[in-house]
Biopython code that builds the backbone (N, CA, C, O; Angstrom):
import numpy as np
from Bio.PDB.StructureBuilder import StructureBuilder

atoms = [
    (1, "UNK", "N", (2.610, -41.991, -11.987)),
    (1, "UNK", "CA", (1.376, -41.274, -12.807)),
    (1, "UNK", "C", (1.314, -40.188, -12.438)),
    (1, "UNK", "O", (1.377, -39.773, -11.281)),
    (2, "UNK", "N", (1.124, -39.367, -13.839)),
    (2, "UNK", "CA", (0.629, -37.937, -13.227)),
    (2, "UNK", "C", (-0.352, -37.401, -12.488)),
    (2, "UNK", "O", (-1.513, -37.802, -12.565)),
    (3, "UNK", "N", (0.104, -36.267, -11.557)),
    (3, "UNK", "CA", (-0.977, -35.675, -11.148)),
    (3, "UNK", "C", (-1.910, -34.741, -11.867)),
    (3, "UNK", "O", (-1.485, -33.719, -12.406)),
    (4, "UNK", "N", (-3.208, -35.091, -11.879)),
    (4, "UNK", "CA", (-4.506, -34.677, -12.664)),
    (4, "UNK", "C", (-4.434, -33.298, -12.496)),
    (4, "UNK", "O", (-4.158, -32.394, -13.285)),
    (5, "UNK", "N", (-4.748, -33.307, -11.269)),
    (5, "UNK", "CA", (-4.376, -31.277, -10.881)),
    (5, "UNK", "C", (-3.244, -30.463, -11.667)),
    (5, "UNK", "O", (-3.297, -29.415, -12.310)),
    (6, "UNK", "N", (-1.984, -31.529, -11.310)),
    (6, "UNK", "CA", (-1.171, -30.833, -12.094)),
    (6, "UNK", "C", (-1.402, -30.581, -13.160)),
    (6, "UNK", "O", (-1.590, -29.408, -13.481)),
    (7, "UNK", "N", (-1.455, -31.429, -13.915)),
    (7, "UNK", "CA", (-1.837, -31.292, -15.635)),
    (7, "UNK", "C", (-3.103, -29.985, -15.941)),
    (7, "UNK", "O", (-3.041, -29.180, -16.870)),
    (8, "UNK", "N", (-4.003, -30.038, -15.090)),
    (8, "UNK", "CA", (-5.112, -29.197, -15.255)),
    (8, "UNK", "C", (-4.840, -27.581, -14.833)),
    (8, "UNK", "O", (-5.697, -26.706, -14.947)),
    (9, "UNK", "N", (-3.736, -27.409, -14.422)),
    (9, "UNK", "CA", (-3.764, -26.268, -13.404)),
    (9, "UNK", "C", (-4.230, -24.621, -14.191)),
    (9, "UNK", "O", (-4.693, -23.584, -13.715)),
    (10, "UNK", "N", (-3.933, -24.932, -15.235)),
    (10, "UNK", "CA", (-3.924, -23.618, -15.877)),
    (10, "UNK", "C", (-5.367, -23.215, -16.106)),
    (10, "UNK", "O", (-5.907, -22.154, -16.417)),
    (11, "UNK", "N", (-5.810, -24.470, -15.834)),
    (11, "UNK", "CA", (-7.586, -24.678, -16.274)),
    (11, "UNK", "C", (-8.083, -24.119, -14.820)),
    (11, "UNK", "O", (-9.060, -23.371, -14.810)),
    (12, "UNK", "N", (-7.553, -24.400, -13.811)),
    (12, "UNK", "CA", (-7.988, -24.144, -12.430)),
    (12, "UNK", "C", (-7.731, -22.727, -11.639)),
    (12, "UNK", "O", (-8.346, -22.161, -10.735)),
    (13, "UNK", "N", (-6.377, -22.363, -12.491)),
    (13, "UNK", "CA", (-6.020, -20.737, -12.042)),
    (13, "UNK", "C", (-6.821, -19.447, -12.021)),
    (13, "UNK", "O", (-6.285, -18.423, -11.598)),
    (14, "UNK", "N", (-8.112, -19.440, -12.467)),
    (14, "UNK", "CA", (-8.723, -18.282, -13.102)),
    (14, "UNK", "C", (-9.709, -18.283, -11.890)),
    (14, "UNK", "O", (-10.161, -17.311, -11.284)),
    (15, "UNK", "N", (-9.918, -19.535, -11.701)),
    (15, "UNK", "CA", (-11.056, -19.557, -10.567)),
    (15, "UNK", "C", (-10.926, -19.718, -9.139)),
    (15, "UNK", "O", (-11.841, -19.339, -8.407)),
    (16, "UNK", "N", (-9.771, -20.296, -8.623)),
    (16, "UNK", "CA", (-8.707, -20.766, -7.607)),
    (16, "UNK", "C", (-7.500, -19.977, -7.676)),
    (16, "UNK", "O", (-7.071, -19.251, -8.573)),
    (17, "UNK", "N", (-6.861, -20.391, -6.078)),
    (17, "UNK", "CA", (-5.492, -20.004, -6.302)),
    (17, "UNK", "C", (-4.526, -21.349, -6.210)),
    (17, "UNK", "O", (-4.258, -21.805, -5.098)),
    (18, "UNK", "N", (-4.207, -21.734, -6.957)),
    (18, "UNK", "CA", (-3.411, -22.789, -7.238)),
    (18, "UNK", "C", (-1.410, -22.147, -7.036)),
    (18, "UNK", "O", (-0.660, -21.272, -7.468)),
    (19, "UNK", "N", (-1.409, -23.411, -6.021)),
    (19, "UNK", "CA", (-0.189, -22.848, -5.666)),
    (19, "UNK", "C", (0.774, -24.815, -5.418)),
    (19, "UNK", "O", (0.347, -25.944, -5.177)),
    (20, "UNK", "N", (2.223, -24.179, -5.674)),
    (20, "UNK", "CA", (2.605, -25.588, -5.320)),
    (20, "UNK", "C", (3.603, -25.751, -4.226)),
    (20, "UNK", "O", (4.297, -24.805, -3.853)),
    (21, "UNK", "N", (3.664, -26.725, -3.802)),
    (21, "UNK", "CA", (4.651, -27.151, -2.208)),
    (21, "UNK", "C", (4.634, -28.547, -2.075)),
    (21, "UNK", "O", (3.657, -29.276, -2.247)),
    (22, "UNK", "N", (6.009, -28.945, -1.694)),
    (22, "UNK", "CA", (6.550, -29.746, -1.405)),
    (22, "UNK", "C", (5.985, -30.715, -0.063)),
    (22, "UNK", "O", (5.806, -30.134, 1.008)),
    (23, "UNK", "N", (5.775, -31.878, -0.141)),
    (23, "UNK", "CA", (5.315, -32.729, 1.161)),
    (23, "UNK", "C", (6.956, -32.776, 2.142)),
    (23, "UNK", "O", (7.039, -32.947, 3.358)),
    (24, "UNK", "N", (7.661, -32.650, 1.552)),
    (24, "UNK", "CA", (9.433, -32.410, 2.504)),
    (24, "UNK", "C", (9.420, -31.302, 3.088)),
    (24, "UNK", "O", (10.340, -31.081, 3.875)),
    (25, "UNK", "N", (8.510, -30.405, 2.910)),
    (25, "UNK", "CA", (8.757, -28.838, 3.775)),
    (25, "UNK", "C", (7.656, -28.306, 4.006)),
    (25, "UNK", "O", (7.477, -27.091, 3.922)),
    (26, "UNK", "N", (6.479, -29.413, 4.433)),
    (26, "UNK", "CA", (5.368, -29.597, 5.116)),
    (26, "UNK", "C", (4.189, -28.569, 4.661)),
    (26, "UNK", "O", (3.483, -27.811, 5.325)),
    (27, "UNK", "N", (4.263, -28.871, 3.135)),
    (27, "UNK", "CA", (3.645, -28.056, 2.065)),
    (27, "UNK", "C", (4.030, -26.482, 2.416)),
    (27, "UNK", "O", (3.090, -25.854, 1.929)),
    (28, "UNK", "N", (4.578, -25.911, 2.777)),
    (28, "UNK", "CA", (5.254, -24.748, 2.873)),
    (28, "UNK", "C", (4.350, -23.688, 1.803)),
    (28, "UNK", "O", (4.291, -24.212, 0.690)),
    (29, "UNK", "N", (3.746, -22.548, 1.844)),
    (29, "UNK", "CA", (2.936, -22.289, 1.054)),
    (29, "UNK", "C", (2.642, -20.812, 1.261)),
    (29, "UNK", "O", (2.242, -20.602, 2.406)),
    (30, "UNK", "N", (2.720, -19.700, 0.481)),
    (30, "UNK", "CA", (2.260, -18.636, 0.795)),
    (30, "UNK", "C", (1.294, -17.936, 0.227)),
    (30, "UNK", "O", (1.265, -18.252, -0.962)),
    (31, "UNK", "N", (0.385, -17.045, 0.504)),
    (31, "UNK", "CA", (-0.875, -16.799, -0.559)),
    (31, "UNK", "C", (-1.127, -15.333, -0.334)),
    (31, "UNK", "O", (-1.470, -14.954, 0.786)),
    (32, "UNK", "N", (-0.916, -14.114, -1.761)),
    (32, "UNK", "CA", (-1.079, -13.133, -1.331)),
    (32, "UNK", "C", (-2.401, -12.717, -1.259)),
    (32, "UNK", "O", (-3.450, -13.125, -1.756)),
    (33, "UNK", "N", (-1.984, -11.477, -0.251)),
    (33, "UNK", "CA", (-3.446, -10.426, -0.287)),
    (33, "UNK", "C", (-3.982, -10.183, -1.463)),
    (33, "UNK", "O", (-5.131, -10.589, -1.638)),
    (34, "UNK", "N", (-3.304, -9.476, -2.544)),
    (34, "UNK", "CA", (-3.777, -9.016, -3.708)),
    (34, "UNK", "C", (-5.068, -10.301, -4.186)),
    (34, "UNK", "O", (-6.288, -10.289, -4.350)),
    (35, "UNK", "N", (-4.046, -11.247, -4.269)),
    (35, "UNK", "CA", (-4.559, -12.285, -5.239)),
    (35, "UNK", "C", (-6.029, -13.180, -4.282)),
    (35, "UNK", "O", (-6.950, -13.774, -4.843)),
    (36, "UNK", "N", (-5.926, -13.091, -3.394)),
    (36, "UNK", "CA", (-6.991, -13.501, -2.475)),
    (36, "UNK", "C", (-8.306, -12.688, -2.389)),
    (36, "UNK", "O", (-9.451, -13.129, -2.288)),
    (37, "UNK", "N", (-7.810, -11.157, -2.461)),
    (37, "UNK", "CA", (-8.801, -10.010, -2.554)),
    (37, "UNK", "C", (-9.213, -9.869, -3.770)),
    (37, "UNK", "O", (-10.391, -9.513, -3.716)),
    (38, "UNK", "N", (-8.769, -9.986, -5.113)),
    (38, "UNK", "CA", (-9.296, -9.914, -6.587)),
    (38, "UNK", "C", (-10.196, -11.841, -6.478)),
    (38, "UNK", "O", (-11.048, -11.883, -7.366)),
    (39, "UNK", "N", (-10.159, -12.963, -5.815)),
    (39, "UNK", "CA", (-10.763, -13.922, -5.756)),
    (39, "UNK", "C", (-11.576, -13.225, -5.013)),
    (39, "UNK", "O", (-12.399, -12.773, -5.808)),
    (40, "UNK", "N", (-11.855, -12.842, -3.887)),
    (40, "UNK", "CA", (-12.876, -12.014, -2.982)),
    (40, "UNK", "C", (-14.178, -11.861, -3.867)),
    (40, "UNK", "O", (-15.171, -12.584, -3.945)),
    (41, "UNK", "N", (-13.844, -10.674, -4.512)),
    (41, "UNK", "CA", (-14.264, -9.724, -5.280)),
    (41, "UNK", "C", (-14.922, -10.566, -6.755)),
    (41, "UNK", "O", (-15.594, -10.079, -7.664)),
    (42, "UNK", "N", (-14.508, -11.778, -6.597)),
    (42, "UNK", "CA", (-14.703, -12.622, -8.240)),
    (42, "UNK", "C", (-16.156, -13.382, -7.577)),
    (42, "UNK", "O", (-17.235, -13.300, -8.166)),
    (43, "UNK", "N", (-15.998, -14.054, -6.389)),
    (43, "UNK", "CA", (-16.415, -15.470, -5.873)),
    (43, "UNK", "C", (-16.716, -15.076, -4.483)),
    (43, "UNK", "O", (-16.451, -15.965, -3.673)),
    (44, "UNK", "N", (-17.110, -14.184, -4.074)),
    (44, "UNK", "CA", (-17.236, -14.326, -2.896)),
    (44, "UNK", "C", (-16.263, -14.976, -1.802)),
    (44, "UNK", "O", (-15.176, -14.550, -1.414)),
    (45, "UNK", "N", (-16.774, -15.820, -1.516)),
    (45, "UNK", "CA", (-16.057, -17.191, -0.541)),
    (45, "UNK", "C", (-16.062, -18.527, -1.436)),
    (45, "UNK", "O", (-15.631, -19.576, -0.957)),
    (46, "UNK", "N", (-16.610, -18.453, -2.878)),
    (46, "UNK", "CA", (-16.679, -19.904, -3.501)),
    (46, "UNK", "C", (-15.869, -19.710, -4.169)),
    (46, "UNK", "O", (-16.108, -19.321, -5.312)),
    (47, "UNK", "N", (-14.326, -19.944, -3.634)),
    (47, "UNK", "CA", (-13.412, -20.487, -4.527)),
    (47, "UNK", "C", (-12.329, -21.520, -3.497)),
    (47, "UNK", "O", (-12.436, -21.679, -2.281)),
    (48, "UNK", "N", (-11.327, -22.111, -4.390)),
    (48, "UNK", "CA", (-10.781, -23.063, -3.143)),
    (48, "UNK", "C", (-9.242, -22.550, -3.461)),
    (48, "UNK", "O", (-8.894, -21.766, -4.344)),
    (49, "UNK", "N", (-8.411, -23.234, -2.465)),
    (49, "UNK", "CA", (-7.211, -22.630, -2.256)),
    (49, "UNK", "C", (-6.670, -24.171, -2.790)),
    (49, "UNK", "O", (-7.028, -25.038, -1.993)),
    (50, "UNK", "N", (-5.984, -24.648, -3.814)),
    (50, "UNK", "CA", (-5.063, -25.583, -4.488)),
    (50, "UNK", "C", (-3.955, -25.598, -4.236)),
    (50, "UNK", "O", (-3.259, -24.797, -4.860)),
    (51, "UNK", "N", (-3.150, -26.675, -3.026)),
    (51, "UNK", "CA", (-2.141, -26.721, -2.822)),
    (51, "UNK", "C", (-1.480, -27.948, -3.947)),
    (51, "UNK", "O", (-1.849, -29.017, -3.461)),
    (52, "UNK", "N", (-0.928, -28.147, -4.819)),
    (52, "UNK", "CA", (-0.543, -29.496, -5.381)),
    (52, "UNK", "C", (1.177, -29.620, -4.876)),
    (52, "UNK", "O", (2.121, -28.831, -4.913)),
    (53, "UNK", "N", (1.010, -31.004, -4.413)),
    (53, "UNK", "CA", (2.562, -31.470, -4.139)),
    (53, "UNK", "C", (2.954, -32.134, -5.235)),
    (53, "UNK", "O", (2.906, -31.653, -6.367)),
    (54, "UNK", "N", (3.320, -33.155, -4.984)),
    (54, "UNK", "CA", (4.287, -34.065, -6.025)),
    (54, "UNK", "C", (3.183, -34.309, -7.671)),
    (54, "UNK", "O", (2.061, -34.746, -7.926)),
    (55, "UNK", "N", (4.466, -33.660, -8.512)),
    (55, "UNK", "CA", (3.839, -33.864, -9.943)),
    (55, "UNK", "C", (3.763, -35.212, -10.458)),
    (55, "UNK", "O", (3.217, -35.357, -11.552)),
    (56, "UNK", "N", (4.258, -36.306, -9.801)),
    (56, "UNK", "CA", (4.269, -37.618, -10.364)),
    (56, "UNK", "C", (2.849, -38.384, -9.191)),
    (56, "UNK", "O", (2.194, -39.346, -9.593)),
    (57, "UNK", "N", (2.666, -37.927, -8.178)),
    (57, "UNK", "CA", (1.475, -38.962, -7.436)),
    (57, "UNK", "C", (0.415, -38.110, -7.757)),
    (57, "UNK", "O", (0.602, -36.895, -7.829)),
    (58, "UNK", "N", (-0.711, -38.633, -7.964)),
    (58, "UNK", "CA", (-1.872, -38.511, -8.522)),
    (58, "UNK", "C", (-2.557, -37.726, -7.934)),
    (58, "UNK", "O", (-3.163, -36.773, -8.424)),
    (59, "UNK", "N", (-2.505, -38.218, -6.295)),
    (59, "UNK", "CA", (-3.227, -38.083, -5.193)),
    (59, "UNK", "C", (-2.483, -36.618, -4.312)),
    (59, "UNK", "O", (-2.862, -36.178, -3.227)),
    (60, "UNK", "N", (-1.666, -36.236, -4.928)),
    (60, "UNK", "CA", (-0.968, -35.293, -3.971)),
    (60, "UNK", "C", (-1.324, -34.089, -4.491)),
    (60, "UNK", "O", (-0.924, -33.573, -5.535)),
    (61, "UNK", "N", (-2.539, -33.447, -3.252)),
    (61, "UNK", "CA", (-2.483, -32.453, -3.697)),
    (61, "UNK", "C", (-4.184, -31.994, -2.542)),
    (61, "UNK", "O", (-5.007, -32.784, -2.081)),
    (62, "UNK", "N", (-4.139, -30.511, -2.428)),
    (62, "UNK", "CA", (-5.410, -30.244, -1.797)),
    (62, "UNK", "C", (-6.129, -29.373, -2.142)),
    (62, "UNK", "O", (-5.627, -28.442, -2.770)),
    (63, "UNK", "N", (-7.702, -29.370, -1.825)),
    (63, "UNK", "CA", (-8.253, -29.008, -2.739)),
    (63, "UNK", "C", (-9.426, -27.967, -1.572)),
    (63, "UNK", "O", (-10.574, -28.219, -1.208)),
    (64, "UNK", "N", (-8.671, -26.978, -1.308)),
    (64, "UNK", "CA", (-9.459, -26.328, 0.145)),
    (64, "UNK", "C", (-10.377, -25.646, 0.179)),
    (64, "UNK", "O", (-10.014, -24.477, 0.311)),
    (65, "UNK", "N", (-11.650, -25.774, 0.119)),
    (65, "UNK", "CA", (-12.887, -24.386, 0.253)),
    (65, "UNK", "C", (-12.299, -23.001, 1.005)),
    (65, "UNK", "O", (-12.064, -23.027, 2.213)),
    (66, "UNK", "N", (-12.125, -22.050, 0.374)),
    (66, "UNK", "CA", (-11.991, -20.657, 0.663)),
    (66, "UNK", "C", (-12.790, -20.865, 2.053)),
    (66, "UNK", "O", (-12.167, -21.170, 3.070)),
    (67, "UNK", "N", (-13.914, -20.725, 2.060)),
    (67, "UNK", "CA", (-14.994, -20.696, 3.174)),
    (67, "UNK", "C", (-14.826, -21.335, 4.148)),
    (67, "UNK", "O", (-15.465, -20.947, 5.126)),
    (68, "UNK", "N", (-13.927, -22.564, 4.337)),
    (68, "UNK", "CA", (-14.003, -23.649, 4.935)),
    (68, "UNK", "C", (-12.180, -22.682, 6.142)),
    (68, "UNK", "O", (-11.731, -23.117, 7.203)),
    (69, "UNK", "N", (-11.828, -21.809, 5.596)),
    (69, "UNK", "CA", (-10.200, -21.634, 6.343)),
    (69, "UNK", "C", (-10.480, -20.528, 6.421)),
    (69, "UNK", "O", (-9.782, -20.157, 7.364)),
    (70, "UNK", "N", (-11.382, -19.153, 5.875)),
    (70, "UNK", "CA", (-11.395, -17.881, 5.601)),
    (70, "UNK", "C", (-10.947, -16.961, 6.963)),
    (70, "UNK", "O", (-10.247, -15.949, 6.919)),
    (71, "UNK", "N", (-11.704, -17.757, 8.536)),
    (71, "UNK", "CA", (-11.171, -17.309, 9.530)),
    (71, "UNK", "C", (-9.572, -16.730, 9.913)),
    (71, "UNK", "O", (-9.170, -15.731, 10.509)),
    (72, "UNK", "N", (-9.039, -17.642, 9.393)),
    (72, "UNK", "CA", (-7.258, -17.680, 9.664)),
    (72, "UNK", "C", (-6.810, -16.775, 8.702)),
    (72, "UNK", "O", (-5.797, -16.111, 8.920)),
    (73, "UNK", "N", (-7.539, -16.651, 7.500)),
    (73, "UNK", "CA", (-6.586, -15.303, 6.618)),
    (73, "UNK", "C", (-7.246, -13.914, 7.349)),
    (73, "UNK", "O", (-8.359, -13.567, 6.951)),
    (74, "UNK", "N", (-6.850, -13.439, 7.979)),
    (74, "UNK", "CA", (-6.998, -12.194, 8.708)),
    (74, "UNK", "C", (-5.762, -11.096, 8.645)),
    (74, "UNK", "O", (-4.668, -11.240, 8.098)),
    (75, "UNK", "N", (-6.173, -10.174, 9.233)),
    (75, "UNK", "CA", (-5.540, -8.905, 9.202)),
    (75, "UNK", "C", (-4.249, -9.162, 10.214)),
    (75, "UNK", "O", (-3.117, -8.708, 10.043)),
    (76, "UNK", "N", (-4.737, -10.083, 11.416)),
    (76, "UNK", "CA", (-3.518, -10.220, 12.442)),
    (76, "UNK", "C", (-2.877, -11.196, 11.659)),
    (76, "UNK", "O", (-1.693, -10.895, 11.505)),
    (77, "UNK", "N", (-3.240, -12.417, 11.014)),
    (77, "UNK", "CA", (-1.905, -13.551, 10.579)),
    (77, "UNK", "C", (-1.267, -12.957, 8.963)),
    (77, "UNK", "O", (-0.736, -13.749, 8.184)),
    (78, "UNK", "N", (-1.384, -11.847, 8.721)),
    (78, "UNK", "CA", (-1.661, -11.266, 7.559)),
    (78, "UNK", "C", (0.424, -10.748, 7.730)),
    (78, "UNK", "O", (0.700, -9.768, 8.423)),
    (79, "UNK", "N", (1.240, -11.316, 7.229)),
    (79, "UNK", "CA", (2.383, -10.969, 6.966)),
    (79, "UNK", "C", (3.162, -9.616, 6.413)),
    (79, "UNK", "O", (3.838, -9.946, 5.438)),
    (80, "UNK", "N", (3.273, -8.458, 6.652)),
    (80, "UNK", "CA", (3.599, -7.419, 6.207)),
    (80, "UNK", "C", (4.623, -6.652, 5.896)),
    (80, "UNK", "O", (4.712, -5.437, 6.068)),
    (81, "UNK", "N", (5.726, -7.681, 5.240)),
    (81, "UNK", "CA", (6.690, -7.333, 4.466)),
    (81, "UNK", "C", (6.774, -6.640, 3.486)),
    (81, "UNK", "O", (6.092, -5.615, 3.507)),
    (82, "UNK", "N", (7.550, -6.885, 2.367)),
    (82, "UNK", "CA", (7.523, -6.207, 1.366)),
    (82, "UNK", "C", (6.484, -6.555, -0.198)),
    (82, "UNK", "O", (6.264, -6.017, -1.284)),
    (83, "UNK", "N", (6.091, -7.761, 0.541)),
    (83, "UNK", "CA", (4.919, -8.590, -0.104)),
    (83, "UNK", "C", (4.021, -8.640, 0.979)),
    (83, "UNK", "O", (4.684, -8.741, 2.012)),
    (84, "UNK", "N", (2.518, -8.609, 1.269)),
    (84, "UNK", "CA", (1.545, -8.580, 2.082)),
    (84, "UNK", "C", (1.122, -10.146, 1.422)),
    (84, "UNK", "O", (0.978, -10.418, 0.230)),
    (85, "UNK", "N", (1.004, -10.889, 2.384)),
    (85, "UNK", "CA", (0.881, -12.103, 2.314)),
    (85, "UNK", "C", (0.616, -13.159, 3.553)),
    (85, "UNK", "O", (0.887, -12.839, 4.711)),
    (86, "UNK", "N", (0.035, -14.512, 3.193)),
    (86, "UNK", "CA", (0.118, -15.619, 4.336)),
    (86, "UNK", "C", (0.717, -16.461, 4.515)),
    (86, "UNK", "O", (0.333, -17.127, 3.553)),
    (87, "UNK", "N", (1.498, -17.138, 5.046)),
    (87, "UNK", "CA", (2.446, -18.092, 5.233)),
    (87, "UNK", "C", (1.901, -18.910, 6.013)),
    (87, "UNK", "O", (1.631, -18.757, 7.205)),
    (88, "UNK", "N", (1.631, -20.307, 4.960)),
    (88, "UNK", "CA", (1.074, -20.898, 5.930)),
    (88, "UNK", "C", (1.967, -22.548, 5.361)),
    (88, "UNK", "O", (2.741, -22.635, 4.409)),
    (89, "UNK", "N", (1.420, -23.975, 6.541)),
    (89, "UNK", "CA", (1.843, -24.704, 5.904)),
    (89, "UNK", "C", (0.690, -25.775, 6.216)),
    (89, "UNK", "O", (-0.405, -25.535, 6.725)),
    (90, "UNK", "N", (1.162, -26.933, 5.821)),
    (90, "UNK", "CA", (0.246, -28.318, 6.134)),
    (90, "UNK", "C", (0.735, -29.336, 6.611)),
    (90, "UNK", "O", (1.218, -30.076, 5.754)),
    (91, "UNK", "N", (0.839, -29.811, 7.998)),
    (91, "UNK", "CA", (1.490, -30.627, 8.686)),
    (91, "UNK", "C", (0.702, -31.865, 9.744)),
    (91, "UNK", "O", (0.067, -31.766, 10.794)),
    (92, "UNK", "N", (1.074, -32.945, 8.944)),
    (92, "UNK", "CA", (0.164, -34.267, 9.607)),
    (92, "UNK", "C", (-1.905, -33.374, 8.979)),
    (92, "UNK", "O", (-2.751, -33.237, 9.863)),
    (93, "UNK", "N", (-2.195, -33.014, 7.709)),
    (93, "UNK", "CA", (-2.983, -33.010, 7.385)),
    (93, "UNK", "C", (-3.733, -31.632, 8.181)),
    (93, "UNK", "O", (-4.933, -31.512, 7.936)),
    (94, "UNK", "N", (-3.376, -31.031, 8.719)),
    (94, "UNK", "CA", (-3.464, -29.546, 9.718)),
    (94, "UNK", "C", (-2.833, -28.307, 9.023)),
    (94, "UNK", "O", (-1.630, -28.138, 8.820)),
    (95, "UNK", "N", (-3.679, -27.613, 8.750)),
    (95, "UNK", "CA", (-3.389, -26.570, 8.014)),
    (95, "UNK", "C", (-2.525, -25.025, 9.165)),
    (95, "UNK", "O", (-3.465, -24.394, 9.650)),
    (96, "UNK", "N", (-2.005, -24.789, 9.337)),
    (96, "UNK", "CA", (-1.407, -23.437, 9.719)),
    (96, "UNK", "C", (-1.318, -22.373, 9.121)),
    (96, "UNK", "O", (-0.910, -22.260, 7.965)),
    (97, "UNK", "N", (-1.748, -21.334, 9.951)),
    (97, "UNK", "CA", (-0.867, -20.065, 9.055)),
    (97, "UNK", "C", (-0.401, -19.091, 10.482)),
    (97, "UNK", "O", (-0.948, -18.633, 11.485)),
    (98, "UNK", "N", (1.038, -19.118, 9.813)),
    (98, "UNK", "CA", (1.731, -18.293, 10.602)),
    (98, "UNK", "C", (1.013, -17.017, 11.630)),
    (98, "UNK", "O", (-0.022, -16.670, 11.061)),
    (99, "UNK", "N", (1.169, -16.357, 12.697)),
    (99, "UNK", "CA", (0.597, -15.684, 13.324)),
    (99, "UNK", "C", (-1.284, -16.019, 13.663)),
    (99, "UNK", "O", (-2.318, -15.368, 13.815)),
    (100, "UNK", "N", (-1.060, -16.729, 13.653)),
    (100, "UNK", "CA", (-2.799, -17.452, 13.750)),
    (100, "UNK", "C", (-2.626, -18.510, 14.709)),
    (100, "UNK", "O", (-1.844, -19.455, 14.612)),
    (101, "UNK", "N", (-3.592, -18.214, 15.832)),
    (101, "UNK", "CA", (-3.057, -19.616, 16.861)),
    (101, "UNK", "C", (-4.531, -20.837, 16.780)),
    (101, "UNK", "O", (-4.765, -21.649, 17.676)),
    (102, "UNK", "N", (-5.175, -20.722, 15.792)),
    (102, "UNK", "CA", (-5.828, -21.413, 15.362)),
    (102, "UNK", "C", (-5.372, -22.362, 14.093)),
    (102, "UNK", "O", (-4.810, -21.767, 13.173)),
    (103, "UNK", "N", (-5.545, -23.647, 13.972)),
    (103, "UNK", "CA", (-5.259, -24.482, 13.169)),
    (103, "UNK", "C", (-6.673, -25.499, 12.683)),
    (103, "UNK", "O", (-7.710, -25.676, 13.322)),
    (104, "UNK", "N", (-6.284, -26.064, 11.343)),
    (104, "UNK", "CA", (-7.836, -26.548, 11.051)),
    (104, "UNK", "C", (-7.331, -27.962, 10.211)),
    (104, "UNK", "O", (-6.376, -28.210, 9.476)),
    (105, "UNK", "N", (-8.113, -28.489, 10.556)),
    (105, "UNK", "CA", (-7.942, -29.714, 10.164)),
    (105, "UNK", "C", (-8.447, -30.027, 8.483)),
    (105, "UNK", "O", (-9.609, -29.729, 8.208)),
    (106, "UNK", "N", (-7.605, -30.596, 7.440)),
    (106, "UNK", "CA", (-7.940, -30.484, 6.296)),
    (106, "UNK", "C", (-8.020, -31.656, 5.599)),
    (106, "UNK", "O", (-8.554, -31.636, 4.490)),
    (107, "UNK", "N", (-7.593, -32.659, 6.039)),
    (107, "UNK", "CA", (-7.626, -33.847, 5.844)),
    (107, "UNK", "C", (-8.563, -34.228, 4.773)),
    (107, "UNK", "O", (-8.102, -34.280, 3.632)),
    (108, "UNK", "N", (-9.615, -34.462, 4.932)),
    (108, "UNK", "CA", (-10.860, -34.382, 4.112)),
    (108, "UNK", "C", (-10.710, -33.397, 2.453)),
    (108, "UNK", "O", (-11.485, -33.474, 1.500)),
    (109, "UNK", "N", (-9.571, -32.602, 2.559)),
    (109, "UNK", "CA", (-9.777, -31.890, 1.394)),
    (109, "UNK", "C", (-8.406, -32.640, 0.281)),
    (109, "UNK", "O", (-8.268, -32.446, -0.927)),
    (110, "UNK", "N", (-7.702, -33.351, 1.032)),
    (110, "UNK", "CA", (-6.688, -34.179, 0.416)),
    (110, "UNK", "C", (-6.979, -35.519, -0.749)),
    (110, "UNK", "O", (-7.495, -36.629, -0.625)),
    (111, "UNK", "N", (-6.379, -34.792, -1.881)),
    (111, "UNK", "CA", (-7.120, -35.329, -3.047)),
    (111, "UNK", "C", (-8.376, -36.087, -3.338)),
    (111, "UNK", "O", (-8.651, -37.244, -3.658)),
    (112, "UNK", "N", (-9.292, -34.531, -3.005)),
    (112, "UNK", "CA", (-10.805, -34.283, -3.152)),
    (112, "UNK", "C", (-10.861, -33.536, -4.510)),
    (112, "UNK", "O", (-10.911, -32.314, -4.656)),
    (113, "UNK", "N", (-10.840, -34.720, -5.716)),
    (113, "UNK", "CA", (-10.850, -34.218, -6.533)),
    (113, "UNK", "C", (-12.070, -33.980, -6.996)),
    (113, "UNK", "O", (-12.130, -33.326, -8.037)),
    (114, "UNK", "N", (-13.337, -34.433, -6.369)),
    (114, "UNK", "CA", (-14.731, -34.430, -6.576)),
    (114, "UNK", "C", (-15.285, -32.827, -5.859)),
    (114, "UNK", "O", (-16.390, -32.299, -5.978)),
    (115, "UNK", "N", (-14.123, -32.357, -5.140)),
    (115, "UNK", "CA", (-14.848, -30.970, -5.119)),
    (115, "UNK", "C", (-14.959, -30.076, -6.346)),
    (115, "UNK", "O", (-15.835, -29.213, -6.407)),
    (116, "UNK", "N", (-13.963, -30.302, -7.454)),
    (116, "UNK", "CA", (-14.240, -29.370, -8.457)),
    (116, "UNK", "C", (-15.025, -29.477, -9.446)),
    (116, "UNK", "O", (-15.020, -28.910, -10.539)),
    (117, "UNK", "N", (-15.847, -30.403, -8.905)),
    (117, "UNK", "CA", (-17.034, -30.492, -10.394)),
    (117, "UNK", "C", (-16.832, -31.058, -11.270)),
    (117, "UNK", "O", (-16.154, -32.076, -11.133)),
    (118, "UNK", "N", (-17.229, -30.751, -12.357)),
    (118, "UNK", "CA", (-17.263, -31.084, -13.782)),
    (118, "UNK", "C", (-16.520, -30.306, -14.972)),
    (118, "UNK", "O", (-17.118, -29.562, -15.751)),
    (119, "UNK", "N", (-15.152, -30.567, -15.016)),
    (119, "UNK", "CA", (-14.147, -29.788, -15.454)),
    (119, "UNK", "C", (-14.050, -30.200, -17.197)),
    (119, "UNK", "O", (-13.425, -29.559, -18.042)),
    (120, "UNK", "N", (-14.750, -31.281, -17.391)),
    (120, "UNK", "CA", (-14.698, -31.620, -18.745)),
    (120, "UNK", "C", (-15.010, -30.838, -19.920)),
    (120, "UNK", "O", (-14.895, -31.335, -21.041)),
]
sb = StructureBuilder()
sb.init_structure("model")
sb.init_model(0)
sb.init_chain("A")
sb.init_seg("    ")
for serial, (resi, resn, name, xyz) in enumerate(atoms, 1):
    if name == "N":
        sb.init_residue(resn, " ", resi, " ")
    sb.init_atom(name, np.array(xyz, "f"), 0.0, 1.0, " ", f" {name:<3s}", serial, name[0])
structure = sb.get_structure()
């Protein structure tokens, strides 16, 4: 079965931060500072971080409202290499952002298509 969220990813990109990650790598993902700031300017904190796993597994994705995780996306946890970004992973439904001591349980956001409202 095809992952529905994967199939509509282009529609989701304007108002959310859509990333791809593999469950085999603990959903390792990065989020750039520029893109987060553009979404915050446009939507405040009312957008989601969407992490899509397998293209074939219909429920393999997280739809995480940014307002729920905003506190770990701060200057202290920002990786300031050639690209200013936050590096994160989701292990056992727990979001961890590198350089942040706080982790967040995101279990309720796994396969949570209802958070997108009506996209038809």
